[in-house]
Residue frames relative to the residue before (quaternion, step in Angstrom):
aa qw qx qy qz dx dy dz
M 1.0000 0.0000 0.0000 0.0000 0.00 0.00 0.00
P 0.5425 -0.6654 0.4175 0.2977 3.51 -1.04 0.83
V 0.7522 0.1950 -0.1448 0.6125 3.62 1.23 -0.40
D 0.0467 -0.8085 0.5866 -0.0051 3.54 -0.59 1.07
F 0.0474 -0.7929 0.6057 0.0474 3.52 -1.15 0.31
D 0.0396 0.7951 -0.6026 0.0567 3.55 -1.16 0.59
W 0.5865 -0.5276 0.4438 0.4251 3.62 -1.16 0.36
D 0.3410 -0.7460 0.5355 0.2010 3.58 -0.98 0.90
N 0.7964 0.1343 -0.0953 0.5819 3.64 1.17 -0.26
D 0.6647 -0.5313 0.3569 0.3855 3.56 -1.21 0.45
A 0.6554 0.5209 -0.3167 0.4458 3.60 1.07 -0.67
Q 0.3351 -0.7757 0.4681 0.2585 3.59 1.31 -0.11
T 0.4004 0.7064 -0.4827 0.3282 3.60 0.90 0.98
V 0.7460 0.2855 -0.1767 0.5751 3.54 1.33 -0.10
L 0.1304 -0.7800 0.6093 0.0572 3.61 -0.75 1.02
R 0.1709 -0.7916 0.5807 0.0836 3.57 -0.66 1.12
V 0.1915 -0.7630 0.6144 0.0604 3.54 -0.97 1.07
I 0.0361 0.8306 -0.5543 0.0400 3.56 -0.66 0.99
P 0.1836 -0.7824 0.5873 0.0963 3.62 -0.49 1.25
T 0.0483 -0.7916 0.6089 0.0152 3.60 -0.99 0.78
P 0.5560 -0.6448 0.3903 0.3503 3.62 -0.95 0.91
P 0.6161 -0.2491 -0.7440 -0.0698 1.36 -2.07 1.37
W 0.0506 0.7926 -0.6053 0.0533 3.60 -0.92 0.74
N 0.1721 -0.7514 0.6276 0.1092 3.55 -1.32 0.32
W 0.6967 -0.4805 0.3127 0.4312 3.60 -1.23 0.14
N 0.5889 0.5516 -0.3915 0.4424 3.59 1.11 -0.57
D 0.6226 0.5236 -0.3325 0.4772 3.60 1.00 -0.90
F 0.6643 0.5242 -0.3270 0.4207 3.61 0.84 -0.96
H 0.7009 0.4521 -0.2791 0.4758 3.61 0.78 -0.96
K 0.5930 0.5253 -0.3776 0.4794 3.64 1.02 -0.55
G 0.6408 0.5384 -0.3186 0.4449 3.54 0.97 -0.86
L 0.6488 0.5194 -0.3098 0.4619 3.57 1.02 -0.86
R 0.6295 0.5177 -0.3242 0.4803 3.56 1.07 -0.80
R 0.6577 0.4870 -0.3324 0.4687 3.59 0.87 -0.79
A 0.6321 0.5340 -0.3317 0.4531 3.62 0.97 -0.84
A 0.5912 0.5971 -0.3744 0.3922 3.58 0.99 -0.66
F 0.6126 0.5662 -0.3409 0.4336 3.57 1.12 -0.57
W 0.5905 0.5619 -0.3524 0.4598 3.53 1.20 -0.60
L 0.6354 0.5525 -0.3213 0.4332 3.55 1.07 -0.70
D 0.5394 0.6118 -0.3959 0.4220 3.55 1.24 -0.30
A 0.6746 0.5470 -0.2822 0.4076 3.52 1.17 -0.67
V 0.7094 0.3613 -0.2473 0.5523 3.61 1.28 -0.14
D 0.3026 -0.7509 0.5650 0.1593 3.51 -1.31 0.42
H 0.6122 0.4833 -0.3532 0.5166 3.56 1.13 0.78
D 0.6690 -0.4993 0.3836 0.3949 3.51 -1.37 0.26
V 0.0990 -0.7919 0.6004 0.0519 3.57 -1.08 0.76
E 0.3097 -0.7402 0.5708 0.1743 3.54 -0.89 0.95
I 0.3103 -0.7372 0.5708 0.1858 3.61 -1.21 0.65
L 0.0892 -0.7643 0.6385 -0.0133 3.50 -0.96 1.06
I 0.1125 -0.8078 0.5781 0.0253 3.47 -0.62 1.23
D 0.1163 -0.8255 0.5508 0.0398 3.64 -0.43 1.16
L 0.1124 -0.8284 0.5487 -0.0006 3.52 -0.38 1.37
R 0.3937 0.7568 -0.4751 0.2156 3.67 1.18 -0.01
R 0.7769 0.2994 -0.1967 0.5178 3.60 0.95 -0.65
S 0.4048 0.7765 -0.4196 0.2390 3.61 1.27 0.21
G 0.4434 -0.6773 0.4920 0.3204 3.60 1.15 -0.33
K 0.7554 -0.2970 0.2924 0.5056 3.49 -1.28 -0.50
L 0.3965 -0.7258 0.5100 0.2364 3.57 -0.76 0.99
P 0.5430 -0.6407 0.4347 0.3250 3.53 -1.01 0.84
A 0.6831 -0.4619 0.3771 0.4216 3.61 -1.26 0.26
G 0.7791 0.3520 -0.2421 0.4588 3.56 -1.16 0.54
V 0.2562 0.8282 -0.4750 0.1509 3.61 1.21 0.37
L 0.6671 0.5043 -0.3487 0.4231 3.59 0.79 -0.78
G 0.6703 0.4888 -0.3042 0.4683 3.62 0.89 -0.77
H 0.6745 0.5031 -0.2965 0.4517 3.53 0.97 -0.80
I 0.6452 0.5149 -0.3126 0.4699 3.52 1.02 -0.85
R 0.6312 0.5200 -0.3151 0.4816 3.59 1.08 -0.74
S 0.6506 0.5171 -0.3272 0.4498 3.62 1.13 -0.55
L 0.5862 0.5926 -0.3683 0.4118 3.60 1.15 -0.42
G 0.6778 0.5214 -0.3484 0.3839 3.54 -1.33 0.06
V 0.5988 0.5368 -0.3982 0.4412 3.55 1.17 -0.07
S 0.6204 -0.5633 0.3702 0.4008 3.61 -1.01 0.72
I 0.2343 -0.7659 0.5881 0.1128 3.58 -0.98 0.95
H 0.7659 0.1105 -0.0172 0.6331 3.59 1.31 -0.16
P 0.6331 -0.5377 0.3900 0.3975 3.58 -1.19 0.49
N 0.6891 0.4831 -0.2853 0.4586 3.62 1.15 -0.59
S 0.6804 0.4424 -0.3123 0.4938 3.56 1.22 -0.01
R 0.4078 -0.7131 0.5234 0.2264 3.58 -1.19 0.55
D 0.6157 -0.5699 0.4272 0.3372 3.46 -1.39 0.31
R 0.6066 0.4914 -0.3713 0.5027 3.60 0.75 1.11
A 0.0119 -0.7690 0.6391 0.0089 3.48 -1.43 0.45
V 0.3002 -0.6923 0.6215 0.2106 3.51 -1.33 0.37
I 0.0917 -0.7890 0.6055 0.0497 3.54 -0.87 0.91
I 0.2262 -0.7728 0.5859 0.0915 3.56 -0.79 1.17
G 0.8757 0.2282 -0.1121 0.4105 3.55 -1.06 0.68
L 0.3680 0.6962 -0.5306 0.3136 3.58 1.14 0.52
D 0.5259 -0.6550 0.4287 0.3325 3.57 -0.79 0.99
E 0.5414 -0.6659 0.4066 0.3133 3.56 -0.92 1.01
T 0.5932 0.5463 -0.3877 0.4466 3.72 1.07 -0.41
I 0.6891 0.3865 -0.3051 0.5317 3.62 1.18 -0.29
A 0.6525 0.5323 -0.3239 0.4312 3.61 0.88 -0.88
A 0.6480 0.5507 -0.3438 0.3984 3.64 0.83 -0.95
P 0.7050 0.4435 -0.3171 0.4536 3.67 0.66 -0.82
L 0.6748 0.4898 -0.2871 0.4715 3.54 1.12 -0.63
G 0.8246 0.2979 -0.0917 0.4721 3.53 0.80 -1.14
G 0.3709 -0.7353 0.5097 0.2488 3.61 1.18 -0.20
A 0.8177 -0.3015 0.2393 0.4281 3.48 -1.51 -0.27
D 0.7384 0.4001 -0.2438 0.4850 3.62 1.02 -0.72
H 0.4382 -0.7386 0.4366 0.2682 3.64 1.28 0.24
T 0.5718 0.5532 -0.3917 0.4621 3.54 1.13 0.74
Y 0.0978 -0.7380 0.6616 0.0898 3.56 -1.07 0.87
Q 0.0767 0.7852 -0.6088 0.0839 3.53 -0.83 1.01
D 0.0377 0.7336 -0.6785 -0.0035 3.55 -1.14 0.66
S 0.7623 -0.3946 0.2482 0.4491 3.64 -1.22 -0.18
A 0.7453 0.3943 -0.2213 0.4901 3.59 1.25 -0.35
R 0.8473 0.1245 -0.0235 0.5158 3.62 1.03 -0.27
L 0.1616 -0.7438 0.6383 0.1150 3.54 -1.30 0.42
I 0.0101 0.7850 -0.6181 0.0412 3.62 -0.79 1.10
R 0.1468 -0.7716 0.6161 0.0596 3.53 -0.93 0.97
F 0.2278 -0.7682 0.5909 0.0935 3.61 -0.89 1.02
V 0.0370 0.7806 -0.6167 0.0950 3.51 -0.76 1.16
E 0.4689 -0.6894 0.4889 0.2567 3.58 -1.36 0.38
T 0.8161 0.2385 -0.1031 0.5162 3.61 0.94 -0.71
D 0.6340 -0.4956 0.4280 0.4113 3.52 -1.38 0.18
A 0.6092 0.5548 -0.3478 0.4472 3.65 0.97 -0.68
E 0.6725 0.4835 -0.3034 0.4711 3.56 0.93 -0.85
A 0.6359 0.5335 -0.3134 0.4612 3.52 1.04 -0.88
Q 0.6734 0.4990 -0.3046 0.4525 3.60 0.87 -0.91
A 0.6216 0.5422 -0.3324 0.4574 3.59 1.10 -0.67
V 0.6314 0.5174 -0.3159 0.4836 3.58 1.00 -0.88
L 0.6782 0.5196 -0.2689 0.4447 3.53 0.86 -1.10
A 0.6408 0.5184 -0.3078 0.4753 3.56 1.00 -0.87
Q 0.6481 0.5321 -0.3097 0.4483 3.54 0.99 -0.90
W 0.6651 0.5163 -0.2818 0.4600 3.51 0.98 -1.02
Q 0.6854 0.4905 -0.2855 0.4562 3.52 0.91 -0.91
A 0.6431 0.5169 -0.3333 0.4562 3.54 1.08 -0.67
E 0.6371 0.5400 -0.3091 0.4549 3.55 1.15 -0.69
T 0.7500 0.3821 -0.2187 0.4936 3.58 1.11 -0.61
S 0.5043 0.6556 -0.4240 0.3689 3.57 1.25 0.03
């Protein structure tokens, strides 16, 4: 499948979404809808982690689609996401110096590594515990 997903930890509190070439935004959004069914199986909050490091060249319309992410895909998910590996030329205009995109509907953090992603997720989970 062009967009795969799996639990990122045994506690099933983080769902990792991984697009791999060839893929397009239609594939990506279908993958998110499929992933939402997995959230039916848990009764706790789940964070969304989008890993773009192996995604290849991003499809056209990347700015608009990235801005559309971070909204809750299920009652068990929050209006936020962490994105790993978004090219700096795209992340910088969206996230600025603090690598954060936020509007009234969503919060997206842009990071480069798994360690940075895990730190953001740990902070978010601590704030909501």
